[in-house]
DOMIRO-976499 format. One line per 10 residues: number of its first residue (from 1); for each residue x, y negated, z of C-alpha. Coordinates in nm, 3 decimals. Layout:
residues N
NUM> X,Y,Z ~ ...;
end
This chain:
residues 556
1> 1.312,-13.953,2.273 ~ 0.932,-13.943,2.283 ~ 0.925,-14.014,2.654 ~ 1.172,-14.301,2.608 ~ 0.944,-14.461,2.343 ~ 0.641,-14.424,2.562 ~ 0.822,-14.584,2.857 ~ 0.926,-14.875,2.638 ~ 0.578,-14.938,2.507 ~ 0.401,-14.901,2.842;
11> 0.622,-15.035,3.119 ~ 0.328,-15.102,3.336 ~ 0.201,-14.751,3.304 ~ 0.544,-14.609,3.396 ~ 0.583,-14.833,3.696 ~ 0.230,-14.752,3.804 ~ 0.302,-14.383,3.793 ~ 0.622,-14.420,3.990 ~ 0.448,-14.621,4.256 ~ 0.158,-14.378,4.271;
21> 0.393,-14.074,4.313 ~ 0.568,-14.232,4.612 ~ 0.461,-14.121,4.958 ~ 0.449,-14.478,5.094 ~ 0.476,-14.842,4.997 ~ 0.804,-14.956,4.841 ~ 1.036,-15.181,5.035 ~ 1.039,-15.552,4.977 ~ 1.240,-15.684,4.687 ~ 1.413,-15.919,4.924;
31> 1.563,-15.621,5.107 ~ 1.925,-15.561,4.996 ~ 1.997,-15.239,4.808 ~ 2.243,-14.989,4.961 ~ 2.607,-15.044,4.868 ~ 2.753,-14.780,4.636 ~ 3.080,-14.792,4.830 ~ 2.892,-14.709,5.154 ~ 2.691,-14.424,5.006 ~ 2.958,-14.301,4.772;
41> 2.710,-14.268,4.487 ~ 2.802,-14.339,4.127 ~ 2.672,-14.243,3.789 ~ 2.806,-14.232,3.439 ~ 2.462,-14.199,3.279 ~ 2.348,-14.413,2.984 ~ 2.140,-14.726,2.976 ~ 1.841,-14.791,3.197 ~ 1.592,-14.681,2.939 ~ 1.703,-14.312,2.914;
51> 1.466,-14.048,3.047 ~ 1.729,-13.908,3.282 ~ 1.774,-14.246,3.441 ~ 1.394,-14.286,3.471 ~ 1.373,-13.947,3.647 ~ 1.662,-14.025,3.880 ~ 1.506,-14.358,3.965 ~ 1.168,-14.201,4.034 ~ 1.339,-13.942,4.253 ~ 1.531,-14.211,4.439;
61> 1.217,-14.409,4.498 ~ 1.031,-14.105,4.620 ~ 1.317,-14.020,4.863 ~ 1.323,-14.357,5.039 ~ 1.254,-14.285,5.406 ~ 0.937,-14.432,5.545 ~ 1.112,-14.564,5.855 ~ 1.331,-14.797,5.645 ~ 1.041,-14.959,5.466 ~ 0.902,-15.287,5.616;
71> 0.537,-15.292,5.707 ~ 0.306,-15.414,5.437 ~ 0.145,-15.755,5.491 ~ -0.154,-15.678,5.283 ~ -0.349,-15.382,5.173 ~ -0.337,-15.466,4.811 ~ -0.098,-15.289,4.576 ~ 0.227,-15.457,4.479 ~ 0.253,-15.645,4.158 ~ 0.399,-15.504,3.845;
81> 0.685,-15.752,3.850 ~ 0.793,-15.638,4.192 ~ 0.797,-15.278,4.082 ~ 1.009,-15.364,3.780 ~ 1.255,-15.554,3.993 ~ 1.299,-15.262,4.233 ~ 1.331,-15.019,3.946 ~ 1.599,-15.224,3.774 ~ 1.798,-15.264,4.094 ~ 1.787,-14.890,4.170;
91> 1.877,-14.811,3.814 ~ 2.185,-15.026,3.849 ~ 2.265,-14.853,4.177 ~ 2.231,-14.511,4.018 ~ 2.460,-14.622,3.740 ~ 2.737,-14.669,3.996 ~ 2.710,-14.343,4.195 ~ 2.417,-14.179,4.366 ~ 2.477,-13.892,4.610 ~ 2.227,-13.956,4.888;
101> 1.890,-14.135,4.841 ~ 1.843,-14.466,5.026 ~ 1.645,-14.462,5.345 ~ 1.271,-14.507,5.302 ~ 1.059,-14.727,5.526 ~ 0.840,-14.515,5.741 ~ 0.485,-14.642,5.742 ~ 0.314,-14.711,6.063 ~ 0.158,-14.406,6.213 ~ 0.369,-14.149,6.014;
111> 0.656,-13.924,6.136 ~ 1.016,-13.980,6.015 ~ 1.133,-13.760,5.724 ~ 1.498,-13.644,5.746 ~ 1.738,-13.746,5.471 ~ 1.815,-13.479,5.210 ~ 2.132,-13.420,5.003 ~ 2.100,-13.432,4.627 ~ 2.213,-13.129,4.433 ~ 2.525,-13.190,4.216;
121> 2.432,-13.254,3.859 ~ 2.563,-13.045,3.571 ~ 2.802,-13.326,3.485 ~ 2.944,-13.325,3.838 ~ 2.996,-12.951,3.816 ~ 3.163,-12.981,3.479 ~ 3.384,-13.264,3.601 ~ 3.490,-13.052,3.902 ~ 3.569,-12.764,3.669 ~ 3.765,-12.995,3.442;
131> 3.965,-13.119,3.743 ~ 4.038,-12.762,3.849 ~ 4.138,-12.670,3.497 ~ 4.369,-12.974,3.479 ~ 4.527,-12.874,3.805 ~ 4.564,-12.514,3.683 ~ 4.717,-12.642,3.359 ~ 4.972,-12.845,3.556 ~ 5.063,-12.542,3.766 ~ 5.093,-12.325,3.457;
141> 5.309,-12.589,3.292 ~ 5.538,-12.582,3.593 ~ 5.553,-12.201,3.587 ~ 5.615,-12.206,3.216 ~ 5.904,-12.447,3.268 ~ 6.048,-12.221,3.536 ~ 6.005,-11.920,3.309 ~ 6.191,-12.105,3.034 ~ 6.474,-12.184,3.270 ~ 6.483,-11.821,3.389;
151> 6.485,-11.703,3.031 ~ 6.782,-11.925,2.955 ~ 6.965,-11.783,3.258 ~ 6.879,-11.430,3.149 ~ 7.009,-11.503,2.802 ~ 7.337,-11.619,2.951 ~ 7.351,-11.307,3.170 ~ 7.270,-11.085,2.874 ~ 7.554,-11.240,2.682 ~ 7.790,-11.179,2.974;
161> 7.668,-10.820,3.014 ~ 7.714,-10.760,2.644 ~ 8.075,-10.865,2.677 ~ 8.123,-10.637,2.975 ~ 7.948,-10.353,2.793 ~ 8.181,-10.393,2.499 ~ 8.480,-10.386,2.735 ~ 8.345,-10.077,2.913 ~ 8.274,-9.910,2.581 ~ 8.635,-9.966,2.483;
171> 8.748,-9.812,2.812 ~ 8.512,-9.517,2.765 ~ 8.654,-9.457,2.420 ~ 9.005,-9.463,2.564 ~ 8.903,-9.223,2.842 ~ 8.736,-8.992,2.593 ~ 9.060,-8.977,2.404 ~ 9.244,-8.892,2.725 ~ 8.982,-8.625,2.805 ~ 9.036,-8.469,2.466;
181> 9.410,-8.465,2.526 ~ 9.361,-8.313,2.872 ~ 9.123,-8.052,2.736 ~ 9.385,-7.949,2.487 ~ 9.649,-7.930,2.762 ~ 9.412,-7.732,2.988 ~ 9.346,-7.489,2.708 ~ 9.720,-7.434,2.665 ~ 9.764,-7.400,3.042 ~ 9.483,-7.144,3.062;
191> 9.649,-6.942,2.793 ~ 9.981,-6.959,2.976 ~ 9.805,-6.875,3.305 ~ 9.649,-6.565,3.155 ~ 9.985,-6.457,3.025 ~ 10.144,-6.518,3.364 ~ 9.868,-6.324,3.538 ~ 9.938,-6.027,3.317 ~ 10.309,-6.062,3.387 ~ 10.246,-6.099,3.763;
201> 10.031,-5.788,3.756 ~ 10.311,-5.592,3.596 ~ 10.567,-5.730,3.842 ~ 10.335,-5.657,4.135 ~ 10.294,-5.301,4.019 ~ 10.671,-5.266,3.989 ~ 10.715,-5.424,4.333 ~ 10.465,-5.185,4.489 ~ 10.645,-4.892,4.332 ~ 10.981,-5.015,4.457;
211> 10.838,-5.089,4.799 ~ 10.705,-4.735,4.817 ~ 11.047,-4.603,4.724 ~ 11.213,-4.823,4.986 ~ 10.967,-4.707,5.251 ~ 11.036,-4.347,5.166 ~ 11.412,-4.402,5.173 ~ 11.383,-4.591,5.501 ~ 11.187,-4.313,5.666 ~ 11.410,-4.047,5.513;
221> 11.707,-4.218,5.676 ~ 11.521,-4.218,6.008 ~ 11.442,-3.849,5.967 ~ 11.802,-3.769,5.874 ~ 11.910,-3.916,6.204 ~ 11.695,-3.656,6.375 ~ 11.325,-3.613,6.428 ~ 11.380,-3.710,6.790 ~ 11.638,-3.984,6.795 ~ 11.819,-4.014,7.125;
231> 12.011,-4.322,7.242 ~ 12.177,-4.387,7.576 ~ 12.197,-4.715,7.763 ~ 12.424,-4.770,8.061 ~ 12.326,-5.060,8.282 ~ 12.585,-5.295,8.433 ~ 12.693,-5.238,8.791 ~ 12.527,-5.459,9.047 ~ 12.735,-5.700,9.254 ~ 12.686,-5.485,9.563;
241> 12.792,-5.174,9.370 ~ 13.110,-5.333,9.237 ~ 13.232,-5.387,9.594 ~ 13.164,-5.030,9.712 ~ 13.181,-4.806,9.406 ~ 13.354,-4.737,9.077 ~ 13.219,-4.646,8.737 ~ 13.186,-4.280,8.650 ~ 13.124,-4.341,8.279 ~ 13.372,-4.327,7.992;
251> 13.322,-4.405,7.622 ~ 13.562,-4.204,7.409 ~ 13.404,-4.321,7.081 ~ 13.140,-4.571,6.979 ~ 12.847,-4.329,7.004 ~ 12.976,-4.081,7.261 ~ 12.983,-4.079,7.641 ~ 13.144,-3.887,7.926 ~ 13.014,-3.866,8.283 ~ 13.281,-3.792,8.543;
261> 13.153,-3.616,8.852 ~ 13.455,-3.624,9.078 ~ 13.712,-3.396,8.921 ~ 13.453,-3.244,8.695 ~ 13.367,-3.394,8.358 ~ 13.056,-3.349,8.152 ~ 13.253,-3.355,7.835 ~ 13.188,-3.594,7.549 ~ 12.831,-3.605,7.426 ~ 12.736,-3.781,7.103;
271> 12.408,-3.958,7.039 ~ 12.260,-4.184,6.771 ~ 12.372,-4.483,6.973 ~ 12.535,-4.556,7.306 ~ 12.463,-4.899,7.453 ~ 12.737,-4.994,7.695 ~ 12.678,-5.251,7.974 ~ 12.792,-5.536,7.749 ~ 12.491,-5.497,7.514 ~ 12.227,-5.765,7.558;
281> 11.851,-5.716,7.530 ~ 11.853,-5.874,7.185 ~ 12.135,-5.649,7.058 ~ 11.958,-5.338,7.183 ~ 11.638,-5.431,7.001 ~ 11.820,-5.505,6.674 ~ 11.942,-5.143,6.671 ~ 11.590,-5.002,6.697 ~ 11.375,-5.249,6.500 ~ 11.395,-5.036,6.181;
291> 11.240,-4.756,6.388 ~ 10.958,-4.991,6.498 ~ 10.904,-5.090,6.133 ~ 10.790,-4.736,6.051 ~ 10.470,-4.808,6.245 ~ 10.381,-5.081,5.994 ~ 10.445,-4.831,5.714 ~ 10.168,-4.610,5.850 ~ 10.362,-4.363,6.068 ~ 10.299,-4.277,6.432;
301> 10.596,-4.393,6.637 ~ 10.688,-4.323,6.999 ~ 10.967,-4.482,7.204 ~ 11.020,-4.328,7.550 ~ 11.242,-4.474,7.823 ~ 11.367,-4.190,8.048 ~ 11.604,-4.188,8.346 ~ 11.645,-4.180,8.719 ~ 11.500,-4.448,8.942 ~ 11.694,-4.774,8.939;
311> 11.863,-4.702,8.604 ~ 11.706,-4.997,8.421 ~ 11.415,-4.840,8.231 ~ 11.160,-5.113,8.315 ~ 11.417,-5.385,8.246 ~ 11.484,-5.230,7.904 ~ 11.115,-5.191,7.814 ~ 10.949,-5.489,7.985 ~ 11.239,-5.716,8.070 ~ 11.199,-6.072,8.191;
321> 11.166,-6.412,8.025 ~ 11.356,-6.573,7.740 ~ 11.673,-6.380,7.646 ~ 11.586,-6.114,7.904 ~ 11.270,-6.005,7.720 ~ 11.248,-5.631,7.677 ~ 11.149,-5.405,7.389 ~ 10.772,-5.438,7.443 ~ 10.740,-5.820,7.403 ~ 11.009,-5.822,7.131;
331> 10.823,-5.551,6.941 ~ 10.513,-5.772,6.945 ~ 10.706,-6.062,6.790 ~ 10.868,-5.833,6.535 ~ 10.539,-5.672,6.428 ~ 10.374,-6.010,6.369 ~ 10.667,-6.148,6.168 ~ 10.719,-5.829,5.964 ~ 10.348,-5.805,5.885 ~ 10.354,-6.162,5.750;
341> 10.630,-6.063,5.507 ~ 10.439,-5.756,5.394 ~ 10.128,-5.966,5.335 ~ 10.313,-6.118,5.036 ~ 10.281,-5.777,4.866 ~ 9.906,-5.757,4.932 ~ 9.902,-5.578,5.270 ~ 9.656,-5.682,5.539 ~ 9.700,-5.579,5.905 ~ 9.487,-5.559,6.218;
351> 9.640,-5.504,6.564 ~ 9.485,-5.391,6.890 ~ 9.649,-5.308,7.223 ~ 9.575,-5.072,7.512 ~ 9.769,-5.022,7.838 ~ 9.746,-4.687,8.013 ~ 9.887,-4.591,8.352 ~ 9.935,-4.237,8.481 ~ 9.950,-4.245,8.858 ~ 9.943,-3.927,9.069;
361> 9.850,-3.734,8.755 ~ 9.540,-3.952,8.690 ~ 9.495,-4.196,8.401 ~ 9.389,-4.559,8.457 ~ 9.323,-4.863,8.235 ~ 9.568,-5.140,8.324 ~ 9.364,-5.403,8.137 ~ 9.014,-5.328,8.265 ~ 8.987,-5.334,8.643 ~ 9.210,-5.028,8.675;
371> 8.920,-4.808,8.561 ~ 8.965,-4.431,8.542 ~ 9.029,-4.293,8.192 ~ 8.916,-3.942,8.102 ~ 9.144,-3.731,7.880 ~ 8.994,-3.476,7.640 ~ 9.186,-3.249,7.404 ~ 9.018,-3.232,7.065 ~ 9.196,-2.983,6.839 ~ 9.555,-3.110,6.835;
381> 9.487,-3.463,6.951 ~ 9.395,-3.621,7.281 ~ 9.091,-3.848,7.327 ~ 9.111,-4.125,7.588 ~ 8.753,-4.193,7.699 ~ 8.705,-4.531,7.870 ~ 9.034,-4.689,7.760 ~ 8.974,-5.046,7.642 ~ 9.117,-5.190,7.320 ~ 9.207,-5.559,7.292;
391> 9.247,-5.721,6.947 ~ 9.564,-5.921,6.890 ~ 9.530,-6.221,6.662 ~ 9.848,-6.403,6.762 ~ 10.161,-6.340,6.962 ~ 10.044,-6.540,7.264 ~ 9.761,-6.290,7.315 ~ 10.023,-6.028,7.399 ~ 10.175,-6.238,7.676 ~ 9.839,-6.269,7.855;
401> 9.779,-5.893,7.840 ~ 10.130,-5.816,7.965 ~ 10.079,-6.031,8.273 ~ 9.751,-5.854,8.346 ~ 9.913,-5.510,8.312 ~ 10.209,-5.608,8.532 ~ 9.972,-5.719,8.807 ~ 9.784,-5.387,8.801 ~ 10.077,-5.145,8.781 ~ 10.180,-4.951,9.091;
411> 10.524,-5.036,9.234 ~ 10.696,-4.986,9.570 ~ 11.030,-5.042,9.739 ~ 11.257,-4.744,9.810 ~ 11.618,-4.698,9.921 ~ 11.713,-4.642,9.558 ~ 11.518,-4.927,9.403 ~ 11.360,-5.236,9.554 ~ 11.096,-5.251,9.276 ~ 11.047,-4.885,9.195;
421> 10.771,-4.798,8.947 ~ 10.542,-4.539,9.103 ~ 10.362,-4.457,8.777 ~ 10.417,-4.400,8.406 ~ 10.310,-4.693,8.184 ~ 10.218,-4.638,7.819 ~ 10.164,-4.937,7.588 ~ 9.974,-4.833,7.276 ~ 9.954,-5.046,6.961 ~ 9.695,-4.945,6.705;
431> 9.778,-5.070,6.358 ~ 9.533,-5.076,6.068 ~ 9.688,-5.156,5.730 ~ 9.531,-5.188,5.383 ~ 9.660,-5.277,5.037 ~ 9.362,-5.338,4.810 ~ 9.562,-5.343,4.486 ~ 9.666,-4.979,4.538 ~ 9.370,-4.867,4.750 ~ 9.602,-4.742,5.027;
441> 9.494,-4.780,5.389 ~ 9.657,-4.639,5.702 ~ 9.590,-4.608,6.076 ~ 9.900,-4.562,6.290 ~ 9.990,-4.585,6.659 ~ 10.303,-4.725,6.823 ~ 10.356,-4.593,7.178 ~ 10.607,-4.767,7.403 ~ 10.651,-4.560,7.721 ~ 10.811,-4.671,8.047;
451> 10.840,-4.353,8.256 ~ 10.872,-4.355,8.631 ~ 11.218,-4.255,8.751 ~ 11.310,-3.915,8.884 ~ 11.437,-3.923,9.242 ~ 11.532,-3.709,9.539 ~ 11.344,-3.740,9.867 ~ 11.668,-3.730,10.066 ~ 11.823,-4.014,9.868 ~ 11.513,-4.234,9.832;
461> 11.393,-4.183,10.191 ~ 11.022,-4.188,10.094 ~ 10.749,-4.051,10.322 ~ 10.371,-4.041,10.330 ~ 10.199,-4.188,10.021 ~ 10.532,-4.261,9.852 ~ 10.638,-3.899,9.899 ~ 10.318,-3.790,9.724 ~ 10.390,-4.032,9.442 ~ 10.747,-3.900,9.410;
471> 10.620,-3.543,9.396 ~ 10.375,-3.619,9.114 ~ 10.637,-3.818,8.923 ~ 10.894,-3.537,8.941 ~ 10.633,-3.276,8.850 ~ 10.521,-3.461,8.538 ~ 10.883,-3.517,8.431 ~ 10.953,-3.148,8.485 ~ 10.660,-3.055,8.258 ~ 10.793,-3.298,7.999;
481> 11.136,-3.130,8.006 ~ 10.973,-2.787,7.987 ~ 10.768,-2.887,7.680 ~ 11.081,-3.019,7.509 ~ 11.272,-2.697,7.585 ~ 10.992,-2.476,7.452 ~ 10.953,-2.696,7.147 ~ 11.327,-2.662,7.086 ~ 11.306,-2.282,7.113 ~ 11.005,-2.287,6.876;
491> 10.782,-2.116,7.128 ~ 10.428,-2.045,7.000 ~ 10.285,-2.199,7.314 ~ 10.393,-2.535,7.457 ~ 10.223,-2.626,7.792 ~ 10.111,-2.978,7.708 ~ 9.797,-2.934,7.918 ~ 9.998,-2.894,8.240 ~ 10.029,-3.270,8.286 ~ 9.836,-3.581,8.188;
501> 10.166,-3.736,8.076 ~ 10.246,-3.458,7.826 ~ 9.887,-3.464,7.697 ~ 9.920,-3.832,7.612 ~ 10.269,-3.783,7.461 ~ 10.177,-3.463,7.280 ~ 10.201,-3.618,6.932 ~ 10.545,-3.764,7.016 ~ 10.683,-3.429,7.130 ~ 10.605,-3.217,6.826;
511> 10.234,-3.132,6.833 ~ 10.139,-3.408,6.594 ~ 10.304,-3.625,6.330 ~ 10.525,-3.885,6.492 ~ 10.869,-4.038,6.476 ~ 11.009,-4.026,6.828 ~ 11.299,-4.199,7.002 ~ 11.411,-4.137,7.358 ~ 11.623,-4.400,7.532 ~ 11.801,-4.243,7.828;
521> 11.900,-4.496,8.094 ~ 12.177,-4.406,8.337 ~ 12.354,-4.568,8.631 ~ 12.733,-4.611,8.607 ~ 12.797,-4.573,8.981 ~ 12.999,-4.273,9.092 ~ 12.745,-4.200,9.369 ~ 12.477,-4.143,9.102 ~ 12.697,-3.935,8.873 ~ 12.502,-3.613,8.937;
531> 12.171,-3.768,8.830 ~ 12.336,-3.941,8.535 ~ 12.480,-3.607,8.420 ~ 12.137,-3.440,8.444 ~ 11.986,-3.724,8.240 ~ 12.233,-3.705,7.948 ~ 12.210,-3.323,7.946 ~ 11.834,-3.356,7.903 ~ 11.896,-3.618,7.634 ~ 12.121,-3.378,7.443;
541> 11.855,-3.108,7.466 ~ 11.591,-3.345,7.324 ~ 11.825,-3.446,7.041 ~ 11.847,-3.084,6.930 ~ 11.469,-3.038,6.938 ~ 11.297,-3.002,6.602 ~ 10.946,-3.148,6.599 ~ 10.885,-3.155,6.224 ~ 10.878,-3.438,5.975 ~ 10.634,-3.720,6.034;
551> 10.358,-3.777,5.779 ~ 10.211,-4.112,5.683 ~ 9.871,-4.150,5.850 ~ 9.657,-4.241,5.549 ~ 9.279,-4.273,5.569 ~ 9.091,-4.000,5.386;
end
């Protein structure tokens, strides 16, 4: 305020100071002032008498470039009126907008001064901030509006979700009620289940007891039939035999047989069973399957096919395909099916199979490259060192092993038999059984034996290697008959060691605990009557042999 009063009282002094502070003479009043639209300068300051305006004017005057000023016509200073006129014009110019100072007239002899940019005033800064704040406010208003719209949408969604929640809550309540009902039912069922378990346990115990009784009765019946059961099978006559021969066999009763040797008769001999030529493979097996079942009950079982060459031993034991299957493949099927039935009473079974061949009084493995097997007598049992064991998980496994054994077994053609077996084949099933509920476990062996046929050198016409084979076959069969005879007479010494065959069959012939069956095969032809008579006489001798009662082979 003080400076404004001084400027009002002394206009000349103020103008004089402004002129004195300038670096050069002011431009002529006649020169037009710069257009505010061209420079872009404007001002919202107060009237021309305010100190700020005076300072801005002085600054504008001082920033006029020298080059834009016209040359002075005289050396005297300008008049006070001229200074006032210039000041008033520039004040009006500043009032519009001042950003860049007008160009100054450069005096003669001085260098040009570059134009400078004025710093924004505090008002300009505040106005820029206000503009930014207004813009920010507009943006925030827009966001606020969007937020309001979103909030309305969320409110609608919340209302919808509340309705759904109420519906779900109703469903949950209904389900909870059902759960409570089910829990009650489950509780009743658990109680009934516990009662049934107790009842099942009692019934299982009774079943095990009855099964034990049935097993004992079954094996007692087998023992009552004779420790060595003997059956006879007569093969049918071949087509060539029907044309040239007649049958020498008669059947006076169901289980008896007579062999007529010309005018001589063997007399009627009775056995456990006599299979006439009309019996099929299936019918033969049905008569002996109860004997095979004893192996699953934990007893050692041996079935031996004996007879002269060409009498049908291999057909009976091995057979062919389909309905012609023999005892060995049928026994495999029967053991698997019977074990499945026994599993219902808690029994578990494991099967393994070994095939042994005795050829020229040496033992070989039919399932492992025909390797040699060493026999060792340990106390009253024989150990077969090097004999492989093959687990059986399913019935088809047996078929593969049978084909392998058939390919490795020794056979040859003779006058008596086109496919004569030149060795003894022994198929050994090892059966492990366990019933956890009673703690009983057993290890038993089922031996199915296909013996080579006895023959005469004159009749068979063999020479060379086949003659040697025949000699060893007949010798081993002779030792077998000798052991049976001495066992029948209860001799203190039975020569099992004299042959590899009798060593392997030692437990079947009375040295161990085994149920034994001998199936004697004979030929019906009259030309073979002598051999057929010898065979049934040996069968009768075996039937009268006492080998002792078999004992269940339980694990200790």
